[in-house]
VOGU-3710 file (C-alpha; in Angstrom, 3 decimals, decimal comma):
1> myslvkiggf> 214,284/206,828/129,603  215,403/204,743/132,655  212,821/202,261/132,049  213,746/201,951/128,276  217,233/201,330/129,129  216,442/198,827/131,653  214,042/196,822/129,646  215,775/197,525/126,262  219,118/196,651/127,681  217,681/193,469/129,309
11> algiaaclli> 215,963/192,460/126,133  219,269/192,772/123,999  221,114/190,922/126,568  218,355/187,966/126,807  217,928/187,879/122,956  221,698/187,305/122,598  221,922/184,675/125,312  218,799/182,724/123,686  220,650/182,833/120,399  223,902/181,487/121,782
21> alfindelsy> 222,091/178,936/123,996  220,425/177,673/120,773  223,758/177,366/119,234  225,328/175,596/122,290  222,377/173,141/122,530  222,726/172,322/118,993  226,437/171,540/119,166  226,059/169,528/122,358  223,194/167,421/120,955  225,388/165,521/118,385
31> drqfpdqeri> 225,506/161,759/118,225  223,045/161,296/120,953  220,024/159,713/119,014  221,691/156,284/118,537  220,347/153,329/120,395  222,945/152,573/123,112  225,053/155,533/122,294  226,734/155,395/125,543  228,244/152,170/124,552  229,506/153,203/121,042
41> yrvvevynnn> 233,154/154,209/120,621  235,483/155,015/117,932  238,983/153,537/117,896  241,885/156,005/117,562  245,394/155,184/117,222  247,937/157,318/119,017  251,507/157,133/117,713  254,500/158,855/119,746  257,313/159,730/117,640  260,050/161,099/119,847
51> gnigkspvlp> 257,495/163,367/121,589  255,368/164,294/118,467  251,977/162,908/119,245  249,764/161,790/116,057  246,174/160,761/116,351  244,378/158,935/113,825  241,188/156,837/113,655  242,160/155,426/110,367  242,996/151,829/110,746  243,672/148,585/108,576
61> apfanalied> 240,993/146,769/107,033  241,198/143,588/109,341  241,143/145,591/112,452  237,409/145,396/113,185  237,448/141,611/112,793  240,333/141,420/115,242  238,587/143,265/117,947  235,494/141,028/117,777  237,514/137,930/117,718  240,278/138,774/120,586
71> fpevekagrf> 238,335/140,859/122,998  234,962/139,469/124,551  234,354/142,995/125,659  233,371/144,048/121,974  229,840/142,987/121,221  229,883/144,542/117,651  232,325/146,237/115,473  232,102/148,023/112,020  233,931/150,189/109,704  233,641/152,762/106,847
81> lvselfgagg> 236,100/154,250/104,327  235,598/157,933/103,157  238,874/158,165/101,017  238,215/159,570/97,513  241,167/157,440/96,515  238,752/154,482/96,298  235,631/156,268/94,863  234,185/157,425/98,099  233,222/161,224/98,527  231,648/162,625/95,546
91> neirradkeq> 230,360/160,895/92,476  228,244/161,266/89,381  225,184/159,043/89,685  221,760/158,321/87,778  219,136/155,824/87,970  219,533/152,947/85,770  216,607/153,968/83,736  218,006/157,419/83,027  220,640/158,725/80,951  221,428/162,248/82,694
101> nayeegfvya> 223,947/162,150/85,425  223,860/164,310/88,634  226,697/164,929/90,935  226,296/164,041/94,655  228,419/164,196/97,824  228,178/161,683/100,566  229,476/158,408/99,344  230,935/155,970/101,806  232,046/152,385/101,735  230,628/150,520/104,716
111> dqgllnvfrp> 230,153/146,957/106,064  227,257/145,573/107,653  228,872/145,782/111,054  228,678/149,642/110,741  224,823/149,433/110,458  224,780/146,857/113,450  226,832/149,263/115,758  224,714/152,468/114,858  221,504/150,833/114,186  220,045/153,814/112,156
121> amvygdqvha> 216,171/154,054/111,734  215,146/152,524/108,422  212,230/154,081/106,253  212,583/150,993/103,776  214,518/147,770/103,999  215,913/145,570/106,671  218,751/147,094/108,625  220,130/143,795/110,057  220,898/142,563/106,442  221,037/145,724/104,126
131> ldepgtivis> 224,707/145,516/103,105  225,105/141,644/103,449  225,409/141,063/99,631  227,707/142,327/97,145  226,710/145,263/94,947  224,303/146,591/97,472  223,672/150,305/98,538  221,775/151,953/101,434  220,747/155,533/100,572  219,408/158,207/102,767
141> krmaekyfpn> 215,701/159,516/102,966  216,695/162,796/101,375  218,284/160,986/98,276  215,260/158,516/98,040  212,813/161,432/97,908  214,926/163,166/95,331  215,534/160,185/92,999  212,350/158,072/93,772  209,845/160,471/94,749  206,603/158,931/96,415
151> edptgktlii> 207,960/155,358/96,038  209,769/152,600/97,825  213,150/152,386/95,993  214,300/149,117/97,375  215,197/146,799/94,475  215,751/149,640/92,154  219,316/150,065/90,436  221,708/153,115/90,469  224,833/153,757/88,199  227,725/155,468/89,479
161> nneeskpyri> 230,409/157,267/87,290  228,697/155,532/84,182  230,086/152,083/85,265  227,176/150,078/84,076  229,007/147,019/84,615  228,978/147,585/88,228  225,313/148,581/89,204  224,204/149,095/92,828  220,863/147,557/94,050  219,213/149,495/96,595
171> tgvmdfpaks> 218,432/147,496/99,787  217,449/150,119/102,282  216,562/153,673/102,951  217,976/155,047/106,233  216,920/158,156/108,200  220,214/158,674/109,709  220,276/161,467/112,330  221,166/165,003/111,027  223,030/165,871/114,037  225,942/163,397/113,731
181> hfqadflltl> 229,563/163,622/112,989  229,025/160,776/110,402  227,061/161,932/107,534  226,431/160,047/104,417  223,736/159,912/101,583  225,026/156,663/100,152  226,494/153,569/101,794  228,276/151,194/99,315  228,764/147,792/100,764  232,182/146,392/101,411
191> kevefwngeq> 230,930/142,977/100,846  233,427/141,157/98,738  235,167/144,507/97,742  238,891/144,444/97,437  240,646/147,548/96,171  243,757/145,572/95,323  244,985/142,006/95,909  244,930/141,027/99,450  243,734/144,570/100,660  241,187/143,346/103,128
201> iewnsynyht> 243,705/141,113/105,027  246,650/143,730/104,624  247,705/145,150/108,070  250,159/147,787/106,698  247,487/149,808/104,820  245,294/152,279/106,968  242,048/153,246/105,302  239,100/152,361/107,605  237,364/154,122/110,499  236,480/151,592/112,932
211> yvllrpgtdv> 233,649/151,631/115,537  232,489/149,417/118,365  229,648/148,756/120,412  230,938/147,493/124,016  229,003/144,882/126,035  227,242/146,613/129,141  229,508/147,100/132,187  232,753/147,229/130,011  235,717/149,187/131,769  236,861/151,326/128,992
221> iqleaklsvi> 240,204/152,047/130,491  240,940/148,548/131,171  239,907/147,490/127,536  242,126/150,309/126,028  245,348/148,945/128,062  244,320/145,432/126,485  244,426/146,764/123,088  248,126/146,868/122,983  247,766/143,150/122,191  246,807/144,175/118,598
231> tkkylivgna> 250,118/145,970/118,159  252,270/143,053/119,224  250,177/140,422/117,618  249,417/142,110/114,170  251,124/145,518/113,552  254,693/145,370/114,796  255,718/141,742/115,617  258,924/141,302/117,753  260,039/145,079/117,897  259,598/146,124/121,580
241> daekkisfkl> 260,590/149,730/120,901  258,303/150,371/118,011  255,368/148,712/119,991  255,947/151,275/122,887  255,301/154,133/120,186  251,714/152,842/119,326  248,613/152,704/121,688  244,956/153,061/121,106  242,208/154,999/122,773  238,383/154,643/122,725
251> qsvsdihlks> 236,695/157,830/121,907  233,011/158,067/122,892  230,753/158,772/119,850  229,128/161,626/121,808  232,640/163,225/122,130  233,632/163,117/118,413  232,001/166,316/117,191  233,331/168,619/119,637  236,511/166,925/121,004  238,387/165,630/118,158
261> dgirdglihg> 241,151/168,463/118,145  244,421/166,798/116,999  242,666/163,906/115,418  243,141/163,613/111,583  239,935/162,044/110,503  238,903/164,161/107,506  235,389/164,726/108,773  233,684/167,970/109,657  233,624/168,792/113,379  232,588/171,584/115,725
271> nihfvwlfgi> 234,979/172,994/118,246  234,474/172,755/122,166  236,497/175,929/122,434  233,974/177,866/120,355  231,247/176,516/122,522  232,850/177,486/125,769  233,819/180,997/124,189  230,285/181,735/123,046  228,940/180,472/126,432  231,211/182,893/128,255
281> iagfiliiac> 230,053/185,720/125,894  226,480/185,033/126,453  227,048/185,207/130,276  229,066/188,514/130,020  226,329/190,027/127,998  223,664/189,204/130,283  225,803/190,276/133,293  226,273/193,609/131,595  222,656/193,913/131,088  222,048/193,096/134,987
291> infinlstak> 224,723/195,730/135,708  222,928/198,304/133,870  219,767/197,390/136,117  221,862/197,432/139,257  223,771/200,734/138,404  220,305/202,655/137,300  218,567/201,389/140,598  221,241/202,446/142,942  221,870/205,646/141,236  218,180/206,478/141,529
301> stskakevgl> 218,559/205,913/145,249  218,431/209,539/146,187  215,063/210,016/144,593  213,912/206,868/146,146  215,189/207,689/149,553  212,284/209,980/150,734  209,846/207,295/149,518  211,690/204,640/151,629  211,792/206,902/154,564  208,039/207,943/154,627
311> rkavgssrgn> 207,104/204,318/154,157  209,223/203,270/157,084  208,171/206,102/159,085  204,464/204,880/158,708  205,423/201,317/159,656  206,368/199,560/156,573  208,841/196,796/157,340  212,111/196,118/155,545  210,565/192,898/154,153  207,611/194,696/152,465
321> lvwqfltesl> 210,127/197,140/150,826  212,331/194,405/149,631  209,356/192,651/148,075  208,164/195,805/146,414  211,471/196,520/144,732  211,801/192,810/143,804  208,404/192,901/142,320  209,366/195,917/140,349  212,434/194,006/139,122  210,683/190,910/138,164
331> lysflsfvlg> 208,265/192,899/136,187  210,968/194,559/134,168  212,545/191,002/133,828  209,524/189,562/132,660  208,894/192,404/130,093  212,494/192,164/128,921  212,195/188,430/128,329  209,026/188,769/126,287  210,736/191,547/124,159  213,995/189,639/124,119
341> tllakiflpy> 212,327/186,420/122,881  210,726/188,440/119,991  214,046/189,904/119,163  215,656/186,613/119,155  213,022/185,381/116,811  213,571/188,283/114,544  217,456/187,925/114,418  217,398/184,214/114,181  217,518/183,973/110,340  220,448/186,308/110,250
351> fnvlsakslv> 222,172/184,328/113,101  221,689/181,074/111,128  223,586/182,612/108,180  226,425/183,625/110,494  226,692/180,228/112,303  225,857/178,244/109,183  222,894/176,378/111,278  219,211/175,813/111,066  218,173/176,681/114,444  214,352/177,370/115,185
361> isftewwwaf> 212,467/178,960/118,066  209,040/177,509/118,109  206,062/179,274/119,755  203,872/176,223/118,902  204,897/174,230/122,014  203,488/176,802/124,447  202,833/174,360/127,160  206,585/174,148/127,920  207,885/177,509/126,217  205,776/179,808/128,465
371> pllvfasliv> 206,506/178,104/131,988  210,184/178,277/130,805  210,060/181,853/129,972  208,401/182,756/133,398  210,752/180,564/135,214  213,910/182,288/133,535  212,391/185,756/134,037  211,954/184,927/137,669  215,561/183,810/138,129  217,166/186,624/136,097
381> gtiaglypaf> 214,683/189,270/137,673  215,606/187,975/141,304  219,269/188,046/140,656  219,382/191,542/138,975  217,088/192,970/141,621  218,424/191,457/144,795  221,217/193,987/145,352  219,133/197,105/144,680  216,281/195,907/146,738  218,325/195,229/149,854
391> ylssfkpvsi> 220,287/198,329/149,262  217,180/200,567/148,861  215,478/199,263/151,809  218,303/199,479/154,179  217,994/203,350/154,365  217,321/204,755/157,928  214,369/207,079/158,097  216,196/209,362/160,691  219,132/209,954/158,252  216,961/210,467/155,224
401> isgnmsrgsk> 214,700/213,006/156,878  217,668/214,819/158,326  219,244/214,856/154,729  222,271/212,704/155,818  222,866/210,192/153,082  226,111/208,577/154,081  225,653/205,679/151,686  226,343/207,843/148,856  230,076/207,301/148,439  229,508/203,493/148,900
411> synmrsalvv> 226,985/203,349/146,143  229,257/205,511/143,870  232,152/202,898/144,329  229,741/200,158/143,579  228,593/201,764/140,313  232,172/202,453/139,467  233,179/198,888/139,877  230,508/197,633/137,805  231,066/200,187/134,933  234,673/199,112/135,020
421> fqftvsiili> 233,677/195,497/134,759  231,530/196,429/131,798  234,189/198,066/129,841  236,650/195,330/130,798  234,582/192,758/129,015  234,099/195,122/126,100  237,739/195,623/125,754  238,440/191,774/125,880  235,745/191,333/123,199  236,964/193,995/120,893
431> tgtfiiyrqv> 240,595/192,729/121,234  239,547/189,080/120,637  237,770/190,222/117,551  240,599/192,174/116,080  243,061/189,152/116,627  240,720/186,633/115,187  240,286/188,725/112,042  244,228/189,325/111,942  244,633/185,551/112,020  242,194/184,887/109,306
441> gyilnkkvgf> 243,942/187,593/107,103  247,270/186,052/108,077  245,899/182,677/106,668  244,383/184,109/103,455  247,286/186,227/102,642  250,383/184,247/103,701  252,629/182,745/101,121  251,449/179,143/100,986  254,259/177,840/98,633  251,837/177,537/95,611
451> dkeqvlllkg> 249,777/179,961/93,498  246,295/179,701/94,145  244,960/182,444/91,845  243,175/181,906/88,587  243,165/178,107/88,870  240,034/176,717/87,760  239,056/173,142/89,119  236,884/171,017/86,659  235,392/168,133/88,642  233,876/164,667/87,742
461> vntmgnrvti> 235,936/164,405/84,743  236,728/160,639/85,425  233,469/159,786/83,529  235,299/160,639/80,397  237,290/157,630/80,776  240,433/157,380/78,349  239,368/160,736/76,713  240,243/163,027/79,788  243,749/163,381/78,136  242,258/164,526/74,827
471> fkneilklpq> 240,001/166,777/76,916  243,110/168,342/78,440  244,795/168,854/75,157  241,656/170,685/73,775  241,558/173,067/76,749  245,176/173,792/76,181  244,488/175,076/72,789  242,452/178,000/74,303  244,462/181,206/74,163  243,726/182,236/77,774
481> vknvsisdyl> 244,762/178,933/79,270  248,333/178,653/80,361  248,544/175,338/81,950  246,471/172,172/82,690  246,934/169,302/84,910  244,995/165,980/85,687  245,173/165,154/89,408  242,725/164,700/92,241  245,629/165,634/94,867  245,320/169,219/95,622
491> piagtkrngn> 246,546/171,580/98,468  242,915/172,024/99,799  240,668/169,998/102,011  238,291/167,465/100,576  240,553/166,235/97,851  242,564/162,947/97,844  244,898/162,044/100,778  246,801/158,819/101,723  249,509/157,986/103,999  252,723/155,965/103,316
501> pfrnegksed> 255,711/154,783/105,380  258,990/156,182/103,416  262,292/154,998/104,072  265,747/155,326/102,362  266,230/152,181/100,117  268,084/149,411/102,003  267,997/151,314/105,318  266,625/149,968/108,689  264,497/151,962/111,087  267,511/154,024/112,089
511> ggfsasqlwr> 268,154/155,228/108,491  265,513/157,840/108,220  261,666/157,497/108,250  258,958/159,750/106,845  255,170/159,080/107,228  254,231/161,071/104,238  251,699/161,495/101,561  251,939/160,054/98,151  250,294/162,136/95,410  249,838/160,791/91,980
521> vdhdyiktmg> 250,239/163,748/89,522  250,861/164,312/85,818  253,922/166,189/84,071  252,281/169,572/84,418  251,142/169,445/87,932  253,969/171,690/89,460  253,686/174,329/86,695  250,007/174,408/86,929  250,143/174,880/90,740  252,990/177,495/90,440
531> mnivkgrdfs> 255,198/175,549/92,827  258,898/176,124/93,292  261,554/173,462/92,397  264,500/174,341/94,673  266,682/171,303/93,891  266,874/169,159/90,811  264,208/169,270/88,055  260,439/168,773/87,351  258,988/165,704/85,524  259,602/165,642/81,839
541> idmptdlkaa> 257,391/163,866/79,278  260,479/163,183/77,125  262,049/160,987/79,995  260,340/157,643/80,282  262,451/156,808/83,495  260,319/159,484/85,295  257,651/156,838/85,536  259,809/155,532/88,435  260,905/159,054/89,791  259,904/161,244/92,700
551> iinqtmakel> 259,700/164,754/93,649  259,747/165,359/97,514  259,322/168,383/99,607  261,717/169,801/102,019  260,097/168,563/105,034  260,440/165,001/103,696  263,982/165,455/102,702  264,708/166,575/106,288  262,884/163,497/107,877  264,720/161,027/105,648
561> gltdpigkri> 267,942/162,630/106,636  268,955/163,531/103,036  271,116/166,894/102,645  271,592/166,077/98,916  268,546/163,942/97,953  268,909/164,215/94,153  269,570/160,595/92,723  268,923/158,847/95,967  266,283/156,044/96,118  263,355/155,624/98,493
571> tnggvsvmti> 260,572/153,081/99,188  257,080/153,422/100,579  256,930/150,218/102,715  258,301/148,019/100,092  255,392/148,606/97,589  257,680/150,594/95,010  261,053/152,054/94,761  261,496/155,535/93,304  264,381/157,879/92,422  264,393/161,319/93,645
581> igvvedfhfe> 264,719/163,862/90,678  263,779/167,007/92,521  262,819/168,802/95,877  260,045/171,124/95,704  259,542/173,900/98,145  257,396/173,263/101,108  253,788/174,371/100,580  250,706/174,235/102,742  248,262/171,257/101,762  246,569/171,039/105,039
591> sfrenirglc> 245,035/173,456/107,502  247,339/176,109/109,163  246,527/174,156/112,405  248,938/171,545/111,382  252,641/171,697/110,542  253,468/170,926/106,892  254,049/167,205/106,638  256,213/165,056/104,232  254,883/164,747/100,512  256,153/162,720/97,591
601> lalgnspniv> 254,874/163,518/94,124  254,932/160,746/91,667  253,555/160,240/88,024  250,328/158,341/88,055  246,638/158,092/87,211  244,219/160,226/89,188  241,686/161,695/86,829  238,795/163,064/88,713  239,727/166,746/88,696  241,343/168,875/85,960
611> svkisakdis> 243,087/172,052/87,130  243,321/174,839/84,608  245,490/177,881/85,034  243,870/180,733/83,155  244,610/184,444/82,530  243,011/187,026/84,590  241,553/188,620/81,529  238,179/187,672/80,390  237,777/184,960/82,922  233,928/184,627/82,144
621> gtiksitgiw> 234,678/184,158/78,399  237,401/181,650/79,174  234,803/179,607/81,344  232,361/179,734/78,585  234,833/178,426/76,022  235,796/175,530/78,560  232,120/174,660/78,892  231,732/174,500/75,265  234,688/171,793/75,094  232,963/170,106/78,094
631> skfsvnqpir> 229,524/169,816/76,470  231,421/167,732/73,487  233,028/165,355/75,953  230,173/164,829/78,457  226,702/165,116/76,906  224,760/163,834/79,765  226,713/165,652/82,605  226,627/169,317/83,383  230,010/170,974/84,237  230,800/171,465/87,796
641> ysfldesfam> 233,801/173,909/88,745  235,282/175,918/91,487  238,358/178,040/91,909  241,224/176,975/94,003  241,502/180,078/96,147  237,755/180,082/96,929  238,250/176,259/98,161  241,419/177,323/100,059  239,336/179,961/101,872  236,572/177,618/102,665
651> myadvqrmgl> 239,137/175,719/104,694  238,763/178,428/107,302  235,236/179,155/107,050  234,850/177,961/110,777  237,396/180,638/111,729  235,787/183,200/109,698  232,303/182,395/111,328  233,952/182,620/114,680  235,372/186,167/113,788  231,720/187,394/112,572
661> issvfallai> 229,868/186,158/115,406  232,546/187,435/117,997  232,279/190,861/116,232  228,494/190,789/116,331  228,365/189,870/119,915  231,071/192,225/121,007  229,134/195,104/119,137  225,865/193,895/121,111  227,891/193,857/124,447  229,136/197,464/123,800
671> ivaclglfal> 225,780/198,554/122,677  224,212/197,212/126,056  227,188/198,767/128,090  226,628/202,071/126,359  222,843/202,126/126,914  223,582/201,753/130,679  226,391/204,290/130,546  224,164/206,679/128,806  221,524/206,534/131,415  224,099/206,422/134,271
681> ssfmieqrik> 225,808/209,520/133,058  222,521/211,512/132,295  221,663/210,806/135,902  224,900/211,707/137,275  225,036/214,923/135,412  221,470/215,780/136,445  222,587/215,477/140,192  225,264/218,070/139,442  223,251/220,481/137,473  223,460/223,151/140,354
691> eigirkvnga> 227,215/222,722/140,675  227,696/223,188/137,013  225,599/226,441/137,207  227,774/227,748/140,008  230,933/226,797/138,275  229,755/228,651/135,225  228,717/231,542/137,192  232,395/231,736/138,690  233,855/231,745/135,213  234,358/228,085/134,152
701> riveviamln> 234,521/227,540/130,420  232,447/225,046/128,465  235,620/222,845/127,762  236,472/222,711/131,429  233,009/221,771/132,430  232,908/219,032/130,051  236,306/217,702/130,908  235,119/217,591/134,646  232,023/215,665/133,765  233,931/213,081/131,764
711> kdfvkwvala> 236,931/212,595/133,953  235,353/209,697/136,054  234,463/207,819/132,763  237,954/208,284/131,295  239,414/207,031/134,579  237,039/203,973/134,466  237,960/203,046/131,022  241,743/203,347/131,685  241,370/201,051/134,676  239,235/198,618/132,560
721> fviatpiawy> 242,094/198,687/130,040  244,700/197,657/132,591  242,602/194,771/133,798  241,429/193,789/130,464  244,949/193,580/128,722  246,478/190,494/130,332  243,217/188,744/130,150  242,722/189,312/126,693  246,387/188,423/125,764  246,257/185,141/127,828
731> tmhkwlqdfa> 242,923/184,148/126,110  243,912/184,881/122,450  247,353/183,301/123,113  245,650/180,116/123,990  243,185/180,295/121,102  246,357/180,939/118,700  247,830/177,665/120,221  245,441/175,713/117,851  247,420/176,944/114,904  250,894/175,732/113,959
741> yktdvswwif> 251,218/178,874/111,864  249,794/182,189/113,354  250,067/185,813/113,510  251,707/187,775/116,330  249,832/189,476/119,073  250,990/192,948/118,691  250,882/195,595/121,442  248,967/198,235/119,015  245,839/195,790/118,898  245,462/196,268/122,705
751> alsglltlgi> 245,994/199,863/122,459  243,509/200,277/119,585  240,937/198,463/121,553  241,437/200,618/124,396  241,243/203,894/122,605  238,220/202,564/120,641  236,429/201,776/123,839  237,413/205,057/125,391  236,143/206,684/122,169  232,785/205,014/122,241
761> alltvswqsw> 232,396/205,820/126,033  233,253/209,567/125,585  230,842/209,777/122,414  228,196/208,330/124,865  228,449/210,800/127,566  229,810/213,845/125,866  226,609/214,802/124,304  224,938/215,081/127,480  228,123/216,754/129,042  227,972/219,339/126,241
771> kaatrnpvea> 224,239/219,868/126,803  224,867/220,439/130,560  227,734/222,499/130,046  226,065/224,923/127,523  222,863/225,384/129,680  222,069/228,712/130,927  223,423/228,865/134,578  220,312/230,745/135,743  218,271/227,633/134,745  220,568/225,306/136,394
781> lrye> 220,550/227,254/139,632  216,488/227,105/139,650  216,607/223,349/138,814  214,942/221,083/141,346
//
C-alpha cells in the first residue's frame, strides 16, 4: 500500500505538472517565430483623462508613414485594419469560377509594410511585393489547400460578398505562425483603398493597428519619449494641456499575447495571470506528492530503525545509508515519472478540450525525451528523498537497541506541519474554484440592460443587397416572430465597433466630452433587443427628422454633463450634428472587465446581421421557416445563425475554462493529498493498535475511539483553514480586480471550503478508524 501511494501519488502529481507545463510552454511561445522578433513592436496610444487611463493600439491611417519619415530609429512600419465596419472580419467568399459562396473568418486589410515587418514564410508568391498592387490578396496555406487543393493559386481570382466588380487577385500564399496574436487567413491590400474621401490622410480617425521594426541597437525608452512629437505635430496642434494627456508606448510583439491587459485591441489573447496561477498550482500538486513521500518515509522510521541500527552496528557508514535511501527514492521517482508520463498522454485529449488547445506529447523523439525524463526523475527523486534519507540515517545504534526513540515527537511535528500544508493548499484551491464559478454565474445571470434570450442572429445577409429590407418584412410575417432588426452593432464581442469624440454642439473642450461608440441601427433595434428607454422616445418610422436624431445611453449623458438631454444637439468631431430624442438605460456591450462606456444610437445602414426576436415556443419550427425564406433570397449561400445569449456566454469562455481547469486540478490536488493521508492514517492507527485494545478492555466505546483517532486530523484541517483563509481571500480579491463588475467574496465560501475539506479528510481516515475501533481487543493486544 505504501509503495502504491508513493508511486501513484507521485505519478498523479507528475502527470498534472506535465500537462500544465505543456500549457505554459504553449502560452509563452507566441510570436517568437518571426525573423528579428526582438525588434518588432506594436505602437500603443495611452490617454490619461483625469486619472482614467485608456490604452489602444488603434491609430490614424498616416501614423505609420509619419514614423518612418520622422524617426530614423524606425526601419520599417506596417499597419492592418480588422474592423468589420469596413469589410474585415468575416465575409462570404468564392472562387471566380464557382457560384456557391462559403463563409470565412479572418479577413484583414493590410499594407505591404506589415509583410515587411513580420516577413512570414511564403509557400507561393513574393513576400516583398505581394500587396504592392491594388485589388490583390494574400491567403493562408490553410485556405489555399481548401479552395485550390494541389495547385498554385497565385494569379487566380476570388469574389468577396458577391461583388464581382471588385475581384481580388491572389498574389501569395503565406504560412503564418499558428502561435501568434495576429491571425488572418486573408490579407486584403490597402493599396489605393480609401474608405471615404481623404480617409488615408485623416488624423482624426482611428482604425489601424501599427507595427514597427526598429533598427538594431535602438533604445526603446528614448524612442517612446520622442514619439510625443507626433502628438504636437499631427494630433493636437497648439494645445499644451491636451498634449500632456496623450503618450505612446512600444509593446514588444512577444508580450502582446499575454501582457495586453487594459489594451483595447479587439484581438484574442491569453492571460499572464492564468499562466502564473496554473504554474503555482502545478508546483503545489508536485509539492503535495513529495510531502506524501516524505511523510510516509518518516512515519515508517520505527520499522526502519532496527535495520539502520543493525547496519551501523556492523560498520555501515552514514553515507552508505543516505545513498541507500536516496536510491530507493530515485527508483520510486523514475517509476512515477514513467507512469505519470503515460497518464499525461492518456489525459491530454481531455485537457485539450478543457484548455481549448492542441497540445501534443511525442514519444517519437526519444533521443531528447528519454534523457529529459531521467533528468527530471533524478531532480524530483533527490529533492523528495533528501530529508527522509538524512533523517533515517541519523539514528544512533545505542538508542535504537535500547528502545529509546527520542526523535518520535520531532518526526510527528514534521509530519503534522506537512499535512497542514497539504490541506492549506487544498482549501485555497477549493475556495478559488468556488469564487471563479460564482463570478461566471454572476456574469451570465446579471441584468445586462437588454434581453438576450430567444434572439436569433442571421449572419451574412449583406449579400442580399437592397433586398435585405424585403427579407426582414417576410420574416416579420411569421407568427412566432416578435421583432426584427437590421444592424451589425450588437452588445456582444466580435460585432462592429468604432470610436467617436462627441461634444455638445457649439461647446469647447470644457463643455463636456465623451469618447463614445456610434452605432448605426434601424427603427426596430431597441424593441428587438429589449432595451429600456428611460427618457424621451424611441426612433419612429413616421418621423423623417429622426434621420438626424440620436438616442444616447445614461453614461454618455453624464459624460456630456446633460441632466436634461432631450432636444440637445451633439456633434461627433464635426462630422455630423444630431438631436437627442431619447436616453436608453445603460447596458453592457463589452466585457464585464470594463466599465460601461458612452454610446450613441443613430439610424443608418449596417446590413450584415439581422436579429430576430422569436417566441420560446417551437423554436426549431421557427428556424425551419426562416431557413425556407432565406433559401428564396440567397440561393447560393447557406444560412448561418447563432443565438445572442450563446454569443454573450462565449465572451467569457476563458473565465469558464479557467474555472473548469482550476476545479480539475483542485480535485487532483485533493486526491493526491488524501492518498497520503490515507496511508499516513493507516500507519498511525497501526502504531496504536495495542493502545486501542487496552482502551476497549477498560470500557471505551467505539465512538470514543474513533473520535480519539480522528482528533489530530480535525486539528490539522482547522489550522490549515486559519492559514488558508487570508491567502485565498487576497488571491481571489486580486483576481476579481480584473473585472469592473464582480461578485462579492462572501464569508460562507470560505466556511464551505473548510467544511468540505474537513469532510473529505474525515471520510479518508474514518473508515480505518472504524475498522480499528471495532476490532476484537484480544487480537489487538496480540498484534505485533
